[in-house]
N, C-alpha and C positions, 0 to 999 in steps of 0.2 A: 446237530440239534444240541442246543443247550436249555437246561431247564433253571428254573427260578427256585432258589432255596426255599422261598416262601410255599412252595408247591411240592417240596421234596419229602417223601416218607422219612428219609433218614434224617433229614434236618428238623423235622417237625415233630418226629415221634408220633406220628398220627395213628389212628384206629386201624387204618390199613396195615400199617407196619406191625401193630401188636397182633393183628389177625393172622399174620404170614409167619412172625418170627418171635422168638424170646431172646432178650439181650443176654449174653452170658458174662462179658467183661469188657473192659478197655485195655488196649495193650499201648504200644508206643505212640501210635498215630491213627489208630482204628478202634473200631467196635467190633465185637465178635458176637455172632448171633447162632442161634439152633433154629434151622428151618422147621416149621411145625408140620410140615408135610414130609413125613418119613418113609416114602417109598424106598429112598436110599438110605437105609440106616446109617444115622450119624451125619446127616448132611448140614453142612453149616454156611455161613455167609460172613466176609470180612468188608466192612465198609469204611473207607476213609473218614476220618472224623470232622473234616472241614468239607464244605460244598466244592468239589472239584469234578469236572466234568470227564476228565480222561487222564489216565497214567502220563502222558507225555507233556501234562502241565505242570508236573511236580519237579521241583530240584532234583539233582541226583541224591542229595542226602534224605529228602522227603520220600523219594522212590525206594530207596534202599531200605528205610524204616519201614515203609508199608510192606514191601516184599517179605521183609524179616517177619513182620506180624503174619502174613500169609503162610509162610514157612513153619513158624512156631505152631500156628493152628492146625496145619495138615500133620505136624509130627505128633500132636497131642491126639488128633483124630486116628492116625495110624496105631498109636499105642493103645488106644481106648478100644477101637473097633476092628482092628486089623483087616482092613480091606485089600483086595487085590491090587486095587489103582484107586486114585483120587483123580477125577476129572476137575479141570479148573475151568470156569465159565466168566467171561468178563465181556459182556454183549453191550449193555446201556443203550439199546436201540430205543426203548420207550422212558426210560429213567436214567437221565444222565447224572448221576452221581457215582463217582469212582467205588466199585465193590467188585467182589470176586464170589462167585458161587463155587464152592468145594463140596464135591460130591463123589462120596465113596461108592466105588463099585465093587461088586462080588461075582466070582465065578458062579454061574447058575443063577444068579440074581437079575432083577429087572435091568433089561437093556444092556446085558453084557454079552457080548463086547457091543460097543455102539454108543451112539449119543444119548445123554440123558434127556429126560422130558423136563421141562421148566417147572411144571406144577401139575402133576398127575392126578392130584386129589384123590389118592386111592387110600393112603396109610396115614391116620392120625393117632396119637397116643393118649393115654390119660395124663393129668397133671402130674401124678406122682412118677410116671415113666419119664416125662420130661425133666423133671427135676432131678431123677437119678442120673440121667445122661450129662446133664448140665454140671452136677458135682463131680462127675468122672473126667469131664473135659477140663474144669478147673484145676483139677487135682494133677493133670497131665501138662497143663500150661506152665 
């Protein structure tokens, strides 16, 4: 399945995107977002900055830069939130724009051990709490 960039929430920066996540920054070849639903404290998302459907469509250099952005983001998440593990999800079943969900998991926390839920819609924070998390992630990046 391939999607049209005109319909892509990452390419259009539409209201759906803004309702789900807050942009933190731009790295080498991607944008980093804080997921608003915070059942998994510190959950972020890294999206490739051009409309690419799949990791295998990138050149070696593009792929290496994207994965460096993913690794840089998870290092920052590890430093700021100290999870037991970070799960990586790259499904793109319904939205074909290359992106990785980065989901911190904590011993005794939701769904540990096991698969994370895409959007449990259980934990939302105040604007001040989101901004505090973003500031800490930016400082660690």
